C-alpha positions as a Markdown table, in Angstrom:
| # | Residue | x | y | z |
|---|---|---|---|---|
| 1 | Met | -19.0 | 46.0 | -0.1 |
| 2 | Asp | -19.1 | 43.3 | 2.6 |
| 3 | Thr | -16.1 | 43.9 | 4.9 |
| 4 | Tyr | -16.2 | 40.3 | 6.2 |
| 5 | Ser | -15.8 | 38.6 | 2.9 |
| 6 | Pro | -12.3 | 37.8 | 1.6 |
| 7 | Ala | -10.9 | 39.7 | -1.4 |
| 8 | Glu | -10.4 | 36.5 | -3.3 |
| 9 | Pro | -12.6 | 33.4 | -3.1 |
| 10 | Thr | -11.3 | 30.7 | -0.8 |
| 11 | His | -12.5 | 27.9 | -3.1 |
| 12 | Lys | -12.9 | 27.3 | -6.8 |
| 13 | Pro | -16.2 | 28.2 | -8.3 |
| 14 | Gly | -18.3 | 25.1 | -8.5 |
| 15 | Gly | -16.2 | 23.2 | -6.1 |
| 16 | Glu | -13.3 | 20.9 | -6.4 |
| 17 | Pro | -13.9 | 17.6 | -8.3 |
| 18 | Gln | -13.6 | 14.5 | -6.2 |
| 19 | Ile | -11.8 | 11.8 | -8.1 |
| 20 | Ala | -12.4 | 8.3 | -6.8 |
| 21 | Arg | -9.3 | 6.2 | -6.2 |
| 22 | Val | -8.8 | 3.1 | -8.4 |
| 23 | Val | -7.1 | 0.4 | -6.3 |
| 24 | His | -4.9 | -2.1 | -8.1 |
| 25 | Glu | -3.6 | -5.4 | -7.0 |
| 26 | Val | -0.8 | -7.6 | -8.4 |
| 27 | Arg | -2.4 | -11.0 | -8.3 |
| 28 | Ile | -1.1 | -14.5 | -8.9 |
| 29 | Thr | -3.3 | -17.1 | -10.5 |
| 30 | Asn | -2.0 | -20.4 | -12.0 |
| 31 | Gln | 1.6 | -19.3 | -11.4 |
| 32 | Gln | 1.0 | -16.1 | -13.5 |
| 33 | Met | 1.3 | -12.6 | -12.1 |
| 34 | Tyr | -1.1 | -9.9 | -13.4 |
| 35 | Leu | -2.6 | -6.6 | -12.5 |
| 36 | Phe | -6.2 | -6.3 | -11.4 |
| 37 | Pro | -8.0 | -4.2 | -12.6 |
| 38 | Ser | -6.1 | -3.7 | -15.8 |
| 39 | Leu | -4.6 | -0.4 | -16.9 |
| 40 | Glu | -7.2 | -0.1 | -19.6 |
| 41 | Glu | -9.9 | -0.4 | -17.0 |
| 42 | Ala | -8.2 | 2.3 | -14.9 |
| 43 | Arg | -8.0 | 4.6 | -17.9 |
| 44 | Phe | -11.7 | 3.9 | -18.5 |
| 45 | Gln | -12.7 | 4.7 | -14.9 |
| 46 | Leu | -10.7 | 8.0 | -14.9 |
| 47 | Met | -12.2 | 9.0 | -18.3 |
| 48 | Arg | -15.7 | 8.1 | -17.0 |
| 49 | Gln | -15.3 | 10.3 | -14.0 |
| 50 | Met | -14.0 | 13.2 | -16.1 |
| 51 | Phe | -17.0 | 12.9 | -18.5 |
| 52 | Ala | -19.3 | 12.9 | -15.5 |
| 53 | Trp | -17.9 | 16.1 | -14.2 |
| 54 | Gln | -18.0 | 17.5 | -17.7 |
| 55 | Ala | -21.6 | 16.6 | -18.0 |
| 56 | Ile | -22.5 | 18.5 | -14.9 |
| 57 | Val | -21.4 | 21.7 | -16.7 |
| 58 | Thr | -22.6 | 20.9 | -20.2 |
| 59 | Ser | -26.0 | 19.7 | -19.2 |
| 60 | Gln | -27.0 | 22.9 | -17.4 |
| 61 | His | -30.0 | 24.7 | -18.8 |
| 62 | Arg | -29.4 | 28.2 | -20.3 |
| 63 | Leu | -31.3 | 31.2 | -18.9 |
| 64 | Gln | -33.9 | 32.3 | -21.3 |
| 65 | Ser | -35.4 | 35.8 | -21.4 |
| 66 | Thr | -38.7 | 34.5 | -22.9 |
| 67 | Arg | -39.3 | 32.1 | -20.1 |
| 68 | Tyr | -42.1 | 34.0 | -18.5 |
| 69 | Gln | -43.7 | 35.5 | -21.6 |
| 70 | Val | -47.0 | 34.1 | -22.4 |
| 71 | Gly | -47.8 | 33.2 | -26.0 |
| 72 | Val | -44.2 | 33.3 | -27.2 |
| 73 | Ala | -43.1 | 30.1 | -29.0 |
| 74 | Arg | -40.0 | 28.7 | -27.5 |
| 75 | Ala | -37.5 | 26.4 | -29.1 |
| 76 | Gln | -36.3 | 23.3 | -27.2 |
| 77 | Thr | -34.5 | 24.1 | -23.9 |
| 78 | Ala | -31.0 | 25.0 | -24.6 |
| 79 | Thr | -28.0 | 23.7 | -22.7 |
| 80 | Tyr | -24.3 | 24.4 | -22.6 |
| 81 | Arg | -23.6 | 21.3 | -24.6 |
| 82 | Asn | -21.3 | 23.1 | -27.1 |
| 83 | Leu | -19.5 | 25.0 | -24.4 |
| 84 | Leu | -16.3 | 23.0 | -24.9 |
| 85 | Thr | -15.9 | 24.3 | -28.4 |
| 86 | Lys | -15.8 | 27.9 | -27.1 |
| 87 | Leu | -13.3 | 27.7 | -24.3 |
| 88 | Pro | -11.0 | 30.7 | -24.1 |
| 89 | Gly | -7.8 | 28.6 | -24.2 |
| 90 | Gly | -9.1 | 26.6 | -27.2 |
| 91 | Ser | -8.9 | 22.9 | -26.6 |
| 92 | Ser | -5.8 | 23.1 | -24.4 |
| 93 | Pro | -7.7 | 22.6 | -21.1 |
| 94 | Leu | -9.1 | 19.3 | -22.4 |
| 95 | Glu | -5.8 | 18.3 | -23.8 |
| 96 | Asn | -4.3 | 19.0 | -20.3 |
| 97 | Val | -6.8 | 16.6 | -18.7 |
| 98 | Tyr | -6.1 | 13.9 | -21.2 |
| 99 | Asp | -2.4 | 14.3 | -20.8 |
| 100 | Ala | -2.7 | 14.1 | -17.0 |
| 101 | Ile | -4.6 | 10.9 | -17.3 |
| 102 | Glu | -2.0 | 9.4 | -19.6 |
| 103 | Gln | 0.8 | 10.5 | -17.3 |
| 104 | Lys | -0.8 | 8.8 | -14.4 |
| 105 | Ile | -1.4 | 5.6 | -16.4 |
| 106 | Ser | 2.3 | 5.7 | -17.5 |
| 107 | Gln | 3.4 | 6.0 | -13.9 |
| 108 | Val | 1.3 | 3.1 | -12.9 |
| 109 | Arg | 2.6 | 1.1 | -15.9 |
| 110 | Glu | 6.2 | 1.7 | -14.8 |
| 111 | Tyr | 5.5 | 0.6 | -11.3 |
| 112 | Val | 3.6 | -2.5 | -12.3 |
| 113 | Asp | 6.3 | -3.5 | -14.8 |
| 114 | Glu | 8.8 | -3.4 | -11.9 |
| 115 | Trp | 6.7 | -5.8 | -10.0 |
| 116 | Leu | 6.0 | -8.1 | -12.9 |
| 117 | Arg | 9.8 | -8.5 | -13.4 |
| 118 | Tyr | 9.6 | -10.7 | -10.3 |
| 119 | Gln | 7.7 | -13.3 | -12.3 |
| 120 | Ala | 11.0 | -15.0 | -13.2 |
| 121 | Leu | 11.7 | -15.5 | -9.5 |
| 122 | Trp | 8.3 | -16.9 | -9.0 |
| 123 | Asp | 8.9 | -19.3 | -11.9 |
| 124 | Leu | 12.3 | -20.4 | -10.5 |
| 125 | Gln | 12.4 | -24.0 | -9.5 |
| 126 | Pro | 14.5 | -24.6 | -6.3 |
| 127 | Glu | 15.9 | -27.9 | -7.7 |
| 128 | Ser | 17.3 | -26.0 | -10.7 |
| 129 | Leu | 18.9 | -23.4 | -8.4 |
| 130 | Tyr | 20.4 | -26.1 | -6.1 |
| 131 | Gly | 21.7 | -28.0 | -9.2 |
| 132 | Arg | 23.6 | -24.9 | -10.4 |
| 133 | Leu | 25.0 | -24.0 | -7.0 |
| 134 | Gly | 25.9 | -27.5 | -6.0 |
| 135 | Glu | 27.7 | -27.7 | -2.7 |
| 136 | Asp | 29.6 | -24.5 | -3.3 |
| 137 | Ile | 27.7 | -21.5 | -2.0 |
| 138 | Thr | 30.7 | -19.1 | -2.0 |
| 139 | Leu | 29.8 | -17.1 | -5.1 |
């Protein structure tokens, strides 16, 4: 046993996935406020990154005992493509990933909806406001 190695690993096996940030902007075009990129695009980007990390695992080639035996017919190179159907926790790890993505999209939707409520203030015409207030500003 190596006395200099820690008892437990200091990092996750395979590393920690790096998820790229998706930056959103509330834009105004033709007096209309909108989110760019859209929430659907953000969901797509997160799913695409998740599938890319998933593909790293599922596209690995399996070890084969007959690899160096001459004259033995081999089938096509096998990968871990069907690994996700054999997870110890069933499909719950994948469901957790999908739930995390949907929770993040919901948080963004709530935040954006708050900002889009200001559309009414943007549409407000000053003359209309002055007409309602008149000379009396002691509301």
